[in-house]
C-alpha positions as CSV (number, residue, x, y, z in Angstrom):
1,M,-23.1,-111.4,-48.9
2,G,-24.0,-115.0,-48.4
3,S,-28.0,-114.4,-49.7
4,G,-26.7,-113.0,-52.3
5,I,-24.5,-115.5,-53.3
6,A,-27.4,-118.1,-52.5
7,Q,-30.1,-115.7,-54.9
8,V,-27.4,-116.2,-57.5
9,A,-27.0,-120.0,-57.4
10,S,-30.6,-119.9,-57.5
11,Q,-31.7,-117.5,-60.1
12,S,-28.9,-119.8,-62.5
13,G,-30.7,-123.1,-61.1
14,H,-29.1,-124.8,-58.2
15,N,-30.6,-125.6,-55.3
16,V,-29.0,-124.1,-52.7
17,V,-28.8,-124.0,-48.6
18,L,-28.5,-121.2,-46.9
19,C,-26.6,-121.5,-43.7
20,D,-26.7,-119.4,-40.8
21,T,-26.6,-120.4,-36.8
22,N,-28.5,-117.2,-36.1
23,Q,-32.3,-118.1,-37.1
24,A,-33.1,-114.5,-37.8
25,Q,-30.6,-114.1,-39.9
26,L,-32.1,-116.2,-41.9
27,D,-35.8,-114.6,-41.4
28,K,-34.4,-111.3,-42.2
29,A,-32.2,-113.2,-45.6
30,K,-36.2,-114.3,-46.8
31,A,-37.6,-111.9,-46.4
32,S,-35.0,-109.4,-47.8
33,L,-35.4,-112.0,-51.2
34,A,-39.1,-112.1,-51.1
35,K,-39.1,-108.1,-51.3
36,I,-36.0,-108.4,-54.0
37,M,-38.5,-110.5,-55.8
38,A,-41.3,-108.8,-55.3
39,R,-39.8,-105.7,-57.0
40,L,-38.5,-107.7,-60.3
41,V,-41.9,-108.8,-60.9
42,E,-42.9,-105.6,-60.6
43,K,-40.4,-104.1,-62.7
44,G,-41.3,-107.1,-65.4
45,K,-37.9,-108.1,-65.5
46,L,-39.1,-111.6,-64.1
47,T,-42.2,-113.8,-63.8
48,E,-44.1,-114.6,-60.5
49,E,-43.4,-118.6,-61.8
50,V,-39.6,-117.5,-62.4
51,T,-39.3,-115.8,-58.9
52,K,-41.1,-118.5,-57.1
53,G,-38.8,-120.8,-58.3
54,I,-36.2,-118.9,-57.3
55,Q,-37.3,-118.9,-53.4
56,D,-38.3,-122.3,-53.3
57,R,-35.1,-123.3,-54.4
58,I,-33.2,-121.8,-51.5
59,Q,-33.3,-123.7,-48.6
60,Y,-32.9,-121.8,-44.7
61,S,-30.9,-123.7,-42.4
62,T,-28.8,-123.6,-38.7
63,S,-27.1,-126.7,-39.2
64,M,-24.3,-127.3,-41.5
65,N,-25.0,-130.9,-42.0
66,D,-27.3,-129.6,-44.8
67,F,-24.7,-129.3,-46.7
68,A,-24.3,-133.4,-47.4
69,G,-24.4,-134.2,-51.1
70,S,-22.8,-130.7,-52.5
71,G,-20.9,-129.8,-55.2
72,L,-20.0,-126.6,-53.7
73,V,-20.0,-124.5,-50.3
74,I,-19.1,-121.2,-50.4
75,E,-18.4,-119.4,-47.4
76,A,-19.4,-116.0,-46.5
77,I,-19.0,-115.1,-42.5
78,I,-16.9,-113.1,-40.5
79,E,-13.0,-112.0,-41.3
80,N,-11.7,-114.2,-38.6
81,L,-8.4,-116.8,-40.1
82,E,-9.4,-119.0,-37.1
83,I,-13.4,-118.9,-37.2
84,K,-12.8,-119.8,-41.2
85,Q,-10.6,-122.4,-40.6
86,K,-12.6,-124.3,-38.1
87,V,-15.9,-124.0,-40.4
88,F,-14.0,-125.9,-42.8
89,K,-12.4,-128.1,-40.9
90,T,-16.4,-129.3,-39.9
91,I,-17.6,-128.7,-43.4
92,E,-15.1,-131.1,-44.9
93,G,-16.1,-133.6,-42.2
94,I,-19.5,-133.6,-44.2
95,V,-19.7,-133.6,-47.5
96,G,-18.3,-135.7,-50.3
97,D,-14.8,-136.0,-51.0
98,D,-15.6,-134.1,-54.9
99,C,-16.8,-130.9,-53.3
100,I,-15.7,-127.9,-53.7
101,L,-14.4,-125.7,-50.9
102,A,-14.6,-122.0,-51.4
103,S,-14.2,-118.9,-49.2
104,N,-15.8,-115.0,-50.3
105,T,-13.1,-114.0,-48.3
106,S,-12.1,-110.4,-49.6
107,S,-8.6,-110.2,-47.8
108,L,-7.7,-113.7,-46.0
109,S,-5.3,-116.0,-47.6
110,I,-6.6,-118.8,-48.9
111,A,-3.8,-120.8,-48.1
112,S,-4.0,-120.6,-44.6
113,I,-7.5,-121.3,-45.1
114,A,-6.7,-124.7,-46.9
115,A,-4.5,-125.7,-44.5
116,A,-7.1,-126.6,-41.8
117,C,-8.4,-129.3,-44.4
118,E,-7.0,-132.4,-45.3
119,K,-7.5,-132.7,-48.7
120,S,-6.6,-128.8,-48.9
121,D,-6.3,-128.9,-52.7
122,R,-10.2,-128.5,-53.1
123,V,-10.4,-125.3,-51.5
124,I,-10.0,-121.8,-53.4
125,G,-11.1,-118.8,-53.1
126,I,-14.2,-117.4,-54.9
127,H,-14.8,-113.6,-54.3
128,F,-17.7,-111.4,-55.4
129,F,-18.7,-108.3,-54.7
130,N,-21.5,-106.7,-53.2
131,P,-24.2,-106.5,-53.7
132,A,-23.6,-110.2,-55.1
133,P,-26.6,-110.4,-57.4
134,L,-25.9,-106.8,-59.1
135,M,-21.9,-106.7,-59.6
136,P,-21.2,-108.9,-62.1
137,L,-17.0,-109.4,-61.2
138,V,-16.0,-112.6,-59.5
139,E,-12.1,-112.6,-58.2
140,I,-11.0,-116.8,-58.6
141,I,-8.0,-117.3,-56.5
142,P,-6.7,-120.6,-56.2
143,A,-4.0,-121.6,-53.0
144,V,-0.6,-123.3,-53.3
145,Q,-2.3,-126.4,-52.5
146,T,-5.7,-125.7,-55.1
147,S,-5.6,-128.2,-57.9
148,E,-5.5,-127.5,-61.3
149,E,-8.7,-128.9,-62.2
150,T,-10.2,-127.1,-59.1
151,T,-10.0,-123.6,-60.7
152,K,-10.7,-124.3,-63.8
153,S,-14.7,-126.5,-62.3
154,S,-15.0,-123.5,-59.8
155,R,-14.2,-120.8,-63.0
156,D,-16.8,-122.6,-65.3
157,L,-19.3,-123.0,-62.9
158,I,-18.8,-119.2,-62.4
159,D,-19.1,-118.3,-65.2
160,S,-22.0,-120.3,-66.1
161,W,-23.9,-117.8,-63.8
162,K,-22.8,-114.8,-66.2
163,K,-20.5,-113.3,-64.4
164,V,-17.2,-111.5,-65.3
165,T,-14.2,-114.1,-63.8
166,V,-10.5,-113.0,-63.1
167,L,-8.0,-115.2,-62.0
168,A,-5.5,-113.8,-58.7
169,K,-2.8,-114.6,-57.0
170,D,-3.3,-115.8,-53.4
171,T,-1.6,-112.2,-52.2
172,P,-3.3,-110.0,-49.7
173,G,-6.6,-107.9,-51.2
174,F,-6.3,-110.2,-54.3
175,I,-6.7,-107.9,-57.0
176,V,-9.2,-105.3,-56.2
177,N,-8.6,-104.7,-52.7
178,R,-5.4,-104.6,-53.1
179,V,-5.5,-101.9,-56.0
180,A,-7.8,-99.8,-54.7
181,R,-6.2,-99.2,-51.4
182,P,-4.8,-95.5,-51.9
183,F,-8.8,-94.7,-53.5
184,Y,-9.2,-94.8,-49.3
185,G,-6.3,-94.5,-47.6
186,E,-5.0,-91.4,-50.3
187,A,-8.4,-89.6,-49.4
188,L,-8.2,-90.2,-45.6
189,R,-4.6,-88.6,-45.6
190,L,-5.4,-85.7,-47.8
191,Y,-8.3,-84.9,-45.4
192,E,-6.1,-85.4,-42.3
193,E,-3.8,-83.0,-43.8
194,G,-6.8,-80.6,-44.4
195,V,-5.9,-80.2,-48.2
196,A,-10.1,-80.7,-48.0
197,D,-13.2,-82.0,-46.0
198,F,-14.9,-85.4,-46.8
199,A,-17.7,-83.4,-49.4
200,T,-14.9,-81.7,-51.3
201,I,-13.3,-84.9,-52.2
202,D,-15.9,-86.9,-53.2
203,W,-17.0,-83.9,-55.5
204,A,-13.2,-84.1,-56.9
205,M,-13.4,-88.1,-57.9
206,T,-16.6,-88.5,-58.8
207,E,-17.8,-84.6,-61.0
208,L,-14.2,-84.7,-62.1
209,G,-12.8,-87.8,-62.1
210,G,-15.6,-90.0,-63.4
211,F,-15.8,-92.3,-60.5
212,R,-19.4,-94.0,-59.8
213,M,-19.1,-92.9,-56.0
214,G,-16.9,-90.8,-54.5
215,P,-14.2,-92.7,-51.4
216,Y,-16.0,-91.9,-48.9
217,T,-19.9,-93.0,-50.0
218,L,-18.3,-95.4,-51.3
219,M,-16.5,-96.8,-47.7
220,D,-20.2,-96.0,-45.8
221,Y,-21.8,-97.7,-48.2
222,I,-18.8,-100.9,-47.9
223,G,-18.7,-99.9,-43.8
224,N,-16.0,-98.7,-42.0
225,D,-15.5,-101.1,-39.8
226,I,-15.7,-103.6,-42.8
227,N,-13.1,-101.6,-44.5
228,Y,-11.3,-100.5,-41.9
229,I,-10.5,-104.1,-41.0
230,V,-9.5,-104.7,-44.5
231,T,-7.3,-101.8,-45.0
232,E,-5.7,-103.0,-41.5
233,T,-5.4,-106.8,-42.6
234,V,-3.5,-106.1,-45.7
235,F,-1.7,-103.6,-43.7
236,K,-0.6,-106.4,-41.4
237,A,-0.2,-109.0,-44.5
238,F,2.3,-106.5,-46.5
239,Y,4.5,-106.8,-43.2
240,Y,3.6,-103.1,-42.3
241,D,3.9,-101.8,-45.8
242,P,3.4,-97.8,-45.8
243,R,1.5,-97.7,-48.8
244,Y,-1.1,-99.9,-46.6
245,K,-0.7,-98.1,-43.6
246,P,-4.4,-97.4,-42.0
247,S,-6.4,-93.7,-40.9
248,F,-6.7,-92.8,-37.8
249,T,-9.9,-91.3,-39.3
250,Q,-11.1,-93.8,-40.2
251,K,-10.7,-95.8,-36.9
252,R,-12.1,-93.8,-35.2
253,H,-15.3,-93.9,-37.1
254,S,-15.0,-97.0,-36.3
255,E,-14.8,-97.0,-32.9
256,A,-17.0,-94.7,-32.4
257,G,-20.0,-97.0,-34.5
258,W,-19.9,-94.3,-37.4
259,F,-20.1,-97.5,-39.7
260,G,-21.5,-95.3,-42.6
261,R,-25.4,-96.3,-44.0
262,K,-26.4,-99.4,-42.2
263,S,-25.5,-97.4,-38.6
264,G,-27.0,-94.2,-39.7
265,R,-23.8,-92.1,-39.2
266,G,-20.6,-92.5,-41.1
267,Y,-18.8,-89.7,-43.0
268,Y,-22.2,-88.6,-43.9
269,N,-25.5,-88.5,-41.4
270,Y,-28.0,-90.8,-43.1
271,A,-30.6,-89.4,-40.4
272,E,-34.1,-88.2,-41.9
273,G,-33.7,-84.6,-42.6
274,A,-30.3,-84.5,-42.3
275,T,-28.8,-82.0,-44.6
276,Q,-25.7,-83.0,-46.3
277,P,-22.1,-80.6,-46.8
278,E,-21.9,-78.6,-50.1
279,P,-18.1,-79.5,-51.6
280,T,-16.6,-76.5,-52.5
281,K,-16.4,-76.6,-56.2
282,D,-12.7,-75.4,-57.1
283,T,-11.4,-77.3,-60.3
284,V,-8.0,-76.4,-59.4
285,L,-8.1,-77.8,-56.0
286,G,-10.0,-80.5,-57.1
287,N,-8.1,-81.6,-60.3
288,A,-5.0,-81.7,-57.7
289,I,-6.6,-84.1,-55.3
290,L,-8.1,-86.6,-57.9
291,N,-4.7,-86.3,-60.0
292,R,-3.4,-87.7,-56.5
293,I,-5.5,-90.5,-56.1
294,R,-5.1,-91.7,-59.6
295,V,-1.5,-91.8,-60.4
296,L,-1.4,-93.8,-56.8
297,L,-4.0,-96.0,-58.1
298,I,-2.4,-96.7,-61.4
299,N,0.9,-97.3,-59.3
300,E,-0.6,-100.0,-57.3
301,A,-2.3,-101.6,-61.1
302,I,1.2,-101.6,-62.4
303,D,2.9,-103.1,-59.5
304,A,0.3,-105.9,-59.6
305,V,1.3,-106.9,-63.0
306,H,5.1,-107.0,-62.0
307,L,4.9,-109.0,-58.8
308,N,2.3,-111.6,-61.0
309,I,-0.5,-111.2,-59.0
310,A,-3.2,-111.1,-62.3
311,T,-2.4,-110.4,-66.2
312,P,-2.7,-106.8,-66.8
313,K,-6.4,-107.4,-68.9
314,D,-7.3,-108.7,-65.3
315,I,-6.6,-106.3,-63.7
316,D,-8.4,-103.6,-65.7
317,L,-11.3,-106.1,-65.6
318,A,-11.4,-106.1,-62.0
319,M,-11.4,-102.7,-61.5
320,T,-13.7,-101.1,-64.1
321,K,-16.6,-104.6,-63.4
322,G,-15.7,-104.8,-59.2
323,V,-15.8,-101.7,-58.0
324,N,-17.0,-99.4,-61.4
325,Y,-13.8,-97.8,-62.0
326,P,-14.3,-95.0,-65.2
327,K,-11.1,-96.6,-66.9
328,G,-8.7,-99.8,-66.4
329,L,-5.5,-98.2,-64.7
330,L,-3.8,-99.5,-66.9
331,S,-5.8,-97.9,-69.7
332,W,-5.2,-94.7,-67.8
333,A,-1.9,-94.7,-67.5
334,N,-1.5,-95.1,-70.9
335,E,-3.6,-92.0,-71.5
336,I,-2.3,-89.8,-68.4
337,G,1.3,-90.9,-69.8
338,L,4.0,-93.1,-68.0
339,A,6.4,-90.0,-67.6
340,K,3.9,-87.7,-66.4
341,V,2.8,-90.3,-63.9
342,L,5.9,-91.7,-62.5
343,A,6.9,-87.5,-62.1
344,D,4.0,-86.8,-60.5
345,I,4.3,-89.9,-57.8
346,D,8.3,-88.9,-57.6
347,E,7.0,-85.3,-56.2
348,L,5.2,-86.5,-54.2
349,Y,7.9,-88.9,-52.7
350,D,10.5,-86.0,-52.8
351,E,7.8,-83.9,-50.3
352,Y,7.2,-86.7,-48.1
353,R,10.5,-89.0,-47.9
354,E,7.7,-92.0,-47.2
355,D,7.9,-95.2,-49.1
356,R,4.5,-94.9,-49.1
357,Y,5.1,-92.5,-52.6
358,R,7.6,-95.5,-53.7
359,A,7.0,-95.6,-57.7
360,S,6.9,-99.1,-59.1
361,V,9.7,-100.5,-60.8
362,L,8.0,-101.6,-63.4
363,L,6.5,-98.2,-63.7
364,R,10.2,-97.0,-64.2
365,R,11.2,-99.2,-66.2
366,M,8.8,-99.0,-68.9
367,V,9.8,-95.2,-68.6
368,K,12.9,-95.8,-68.8
369,V,12.6,-97.7,-72.3
370,N,9.6,-95.4,-73.6
371,Q,7.4,-98.1,-73.6
372,Q,3.3,-97.9,-73.5
373,L,1.2,-100.0,-70.9
374,H,0.4,-103.0,-73.9
375,F,1.2,-105.3,-71.6
376,S,0.9,-108.6,-73.1
377,I,3.2,-110.8,-70.5
378,D,5.5,-111.8,-73.2
379,F,6.4,-108.0,-73.3
380,L,7.1,-108.0,-69.9
381,K,8.9,-110.9,-69.3
382,F,11.5,-109.5,-72.1
383,L,11.2,-106.5,-70.3
384,E,12.5,-108.3,-67.3
385,V,15.2,-109.9,-69.2
386,H,16.1,-106.7,-71.2
387,F,16.9,-105.4,-67.9
388,F,18.6,-108.2,-66.0
389,F,21.2,-108.3,-69.2
390,I,22.1,-104.5,-69.0
391,F,22.8,-104.8,-65.5
392,F,24.5,-108.0,-66.1
393,S,26.4,-106.1,-68.6
394,I,27.4,-103.3,-66.6
395,R,29.2,-105.2,-63.5
396,M,30.9,-107.0,-66.3
397,L,32.3,-104.0,-68.0
398,R,32.9,-102.6,-64.7
399,I,35.0,-106.0,-64.0
400,F,36.9,-106.2,-67.4
401,I,37.5,-102.8,-68.5
402,P,40.9,-101.3,-66.5
């Protein structure tokens, strides 16, 4: 991720210092960038002169002292809060007071990272998606300490890099990694219950649902070690809410070193000449799989609106631009019908009696007043006030009517 972000910044004309304490990793990043640039020249997308400029603007260093004079530092290291705090504290002692300090974390608290800094108002989350040069979405996450100036400057800068930015509240998983949890978690539950195998679940989501990658192909692409850690982090951060419960299947794959493509083995075997399993192309089964995962994704998106994680527009934008969903989940909910979505979720809850399948209160409210998810913030505030006064009036009637 670090080298990808460095490429994006350099392509936008900035001088960049790419720092890693491991020289071998730096050499690998430099060689990888050279290969990418050569391919772009070969395809006629960039000239040799332009690609040379991109490469020349990146300085490779093993010392954070080279960050002196920077206007923005983006950290993209291991997802470990203590290590990140230590790094931020060190960087703050090197850069000037006007330097913005950003984390590319996908799930950790920006407020906790900022707390390690004396000038915490200049700390913010700037979360790219992998691969950073190709994926258009960037989540901008201000902490409670972050100044409005830092937020605006950061977003304006990333917008100038021709990225699509969305503003997210500093809660576990932000937008994408919160809303997308059922895409992985429910797919794993379906497998563990024996409903279908990996290939069939992937087939249902891609061929019938229109998703670019099935959940198992995507987890193998991300890496089961990374995806499991994010799931576990979100689960713990939400005080062990059953909706985000990790899977033993993924944990065992991670423990076995079956991370996915990068290790040569994950849910699928990526060894040369390996035969991939064939899905069971049963459309009745496939549509049942698709609908179960989809309604839970929609429920998460609606709950994110209810809790003001982001605007409805940014939530749909995040899911289409960040993880290439075929449609915005809120738009999809309108097409299916909110009453149908709620009925399907309630059916799962009635069967399992797990909080994992509890419907968002906002979904219930919308169905009750027969509204679609047009979702202007003013309307949602009106809706919440509307329900408060209905409840308050009922309480008053109970008190005053004999």
